C-alpha positions in Angstrom: 79.0 112.5 79.6 78.6 110.9 83.2 75.5 112.0 84.5 76.5 113.0 88.3 72.9 112.6 89.5 73.4 109.0 89.2 76.9 108.8 90.7 77.5 108.0 94.5 80.3 109.9 94.8 80.7 112.7 92.3 83.0 114.6 95.1 85.9 111.8 94.8 88.1 110.9 92.0 88.9 107.2 90.9 92.4 106.5 90.2 93.9 103.6 88.3 97.7 103.1 88.9 98.8 101.7 86.0 102.6 103.1 85.7 104.3 99.6 87.0 107.1 97.9 84.8 105.1 94.2 85.0 108.6 92.8 84.9 107.7 89.4 86.5 104.6 89.2 84.4 106.6 89.8 81.0 103.5 91.7 79.5 101.4 94.6 80.9 99.4 93.6 83.7 96.7 96.1 82.9 95.8 94.9 79.5 95.6 91.0 80.7 92.1 89.5 79.2 89.6 88.6 82.0 85.9 88.0 81.8 85.9 89.1 78.1 87.8 92.2 78.9 90.9 93.5 80.1 91.9 94.1 83.8 92.1 98.1 83.2 88.2 97.6 81.7 86.8 95.9 84.5 88.2 98.4 87.0 87.7 101.4 84.7 84.2 100.3 84.5 83.5 99.9 88.0 85.0 103.2 89.2 83.3 105.3 86.8 80.0 103.8 88.0 81.0 105.3 91.4 82.8 108.4 91.1 82.5 111.9 89.2 86.0 111.7 87.7 88.6 109.0 86.8 92.3 109.6 86.3 94.8 106.7 85.0 98.4 107.0 86.2 100.6 105.6 83.6 103.9 106.3 82.0 102.7 106.0 78.5 99.2 107.3 77.2 99.0 105.1 73.9 97.7 102.1 76.0 94.9 103.6 77.7 93.6 106.2 75.1 90.7 104.0 74.3 89.4 104.4 78.0 88.1 108.1 77.4 89.8 109.1 80.8 92.5 111.5 81.7 96.1 110.1 82.0 98.8 111.9 83.8 102.5 110.7 84.4 104.8 110.4 87.4 106.3 113.9 88.2 109.1 111.7 90.1 109.6 108.9 87.2 111.5 105.9 88.7 110.3 106.1 92.2 107.7 103.7 92.3 103.9 103.4 93.2 104.2 106.5 95.6 105.1 108.5 92.7 102.0 107.7 91.2 100.2 108.5 94.0 101.7 111.7 94.1 100.7 112.2 90.6 97.0 111.5 91.3 97.0 113.9 94.2 98.6 116.6 92.4 96.2 116.4 89.4 92.9 115.4 90.6 90.0 117.9 91.1 88.4 116.6 94.1 89.1 116.7 97.8 89.4 113.1 98.0 90.5 110.0 95.5 90.2 106.2 95.8 93.2 105.1 94.4 93.5 101.1 92.9 96.1 99.1 91.4 95.6 98.1 87.8 95.8 94.4 88.2 92.7 94.1 90.7 90.0 93.4 88.4 87.5 91.8 91.2 86.7 95.2 93.1 84.0 94.9 95.5 81.4 97.6 95.8 80.4 97.0 99.3 84.5 97.3 100.5 84.9 100.4 98.4 81.8 101.9 99.4 82.4 101.6 103.2 86.0 103.0 102.4 85.0 106.3 100.7 81.8 106.9 103.0 84.1 107.5 106.0 86.3 109.9 104.0 85.6 112.7 106.5 87.3 110.9 109.5 90.8 110.8 108.4 93.4 111.6 105.4 93.8 107.9 104.6 91.2 105.3 104.6 92.8 102.0 104.1 91.6 98.2 104.4 93.5 96.0 106.6 94.1 92.2 106.4 96.0 89.5 108.3 98.5 90.3 106.1 98.5 94.2 106.6 97.8 97.3 105.3 96.2 97.4 101.8 97.7 101.0 100.1 96.6 100.2 96.4 92.9 99.8 97.5 92.6 102.7 99.8 91.3 106.3 100.0 93.5 109.6 100.4 92.9 113.2 101.3 94.1 116.2 98.8 95.8 117.0 102.4 98.2 114.0 101.7 99.8 115.9 98.7 102.6 117.4 100.9 103.7 114.7 103.2 104.1 112.3 100.1 106.3 115.1 98.4 108.2 115.4 101.5 108.7 111.6 101.6 109.8 111.3 97.7 112.1 113.9 98.2 114.0 112.0 101.1 114.0 108.9 98.9 111.3 107.2 101.0 109.0 105.0 98.6 107.0 102.8 100.5 103.5 103.8 100.1 103.3 103.9 104.1 106.2 106.0 104.7 103.9 109.3 105.1 101.4 107.4 107.2 102.9 109.2 110.4 102.1 112.7 108.9 98.7 112.4 108.4 95.4 110.8 110.4 95.2 107.1 109.3 91.8 105.4 109.5 92.1 101.6 109.2 89.5 99.2 108.4 89.9 96.4 110.5 90.3 92.8 109.1 86.8 91.6 110.6 85.1 94.6 108.9 86.9 93.9 105.7 86.4 90.1 105.7 82.6 90.6 106.4 82.2 93.1 103.5 84.3 91.2 101.1 84.6 87.6 102.6 86.8 85.8 100.3 89.2 88.9 100.1 89.2 88.5 96.4 89.1 92.4 95.4 92.2 92.8 97.2 94.3 90.0 95.4 96.7 91.4 92.8 99.0 89.4 90.5 102.6 89.8 89.6 103.4 86.4 87.8 101.9 84.4 84.8 101.2 81.6 87.5 99.3 84.5 89.6 97.5 85.4 86.8 96.0 82.0 85.8 95.4 81.3 89.8 93.4 84.3 89.6 91.6 83.4 86.6 90.2 80.3 88.4 88.5 82.5 90.9 86.3 84.3 88.1 82.7 83.0 87.5 83.1 79.8 85.2 80.4 81.6 82.8 82.8 84.5 82.4 86.1 82.6 81.7 87.5 82.7 78.0 90.8 80.3 78.0 93.3 82.8 76.9 96.9 83.1 77.7 98.9 86.7 78.7 99.3 88.7 75.8 103.2 88.6 74.7 105.6 91.2 76.4 105.1 94.5 74.6 101.7 93.9 73.6 99.2 96.8 72.9 96.3 95.0 73.3 95.0 91.9 75.0 93.6 90.1 71.7 
């Protein structure tokens, strides 16, 4: 049972987007081992310490039941990440949510807290780097639900496709770099090569030498 007295943002829902196909990785990215755990476990623990509710958006419940959080499926299956965000907006019980991809294990408390603390200023609060916006590490208001639905109805699948219909607050690249100098929290992985490169960034004492689990594996033994 979560003690909301000890939770910094009890009125915000933490969301892990775990509905991707992981086709380039060849196995479920959410279950890749790191820091003596799995990507989704590391992310889940961090979000659980910050938010009053956690949601996992996934097309299958079985791999994630061990986390003990509510699991919801896309209402627009096959339409990608924006459909996952829609499911989270439709199911969350709070006015705002913080959404993160399941392959970003090195979350940074300072960056998350900055984004969430500014939630009253816009419907989307999103970090920006020199490479562009980071929609899979951002805060969204429940007011985004209808614009997202409209985008999906028109087969506009990019997460940013509904941004012109809402207020968007961009955290500047300079501020993002100040909070997370290495930008490690914004790194995600799509291939085995990127996975092993990311492993090189974790603290040496926390490393365990394990390859990615085989395709279709339900755990990261």
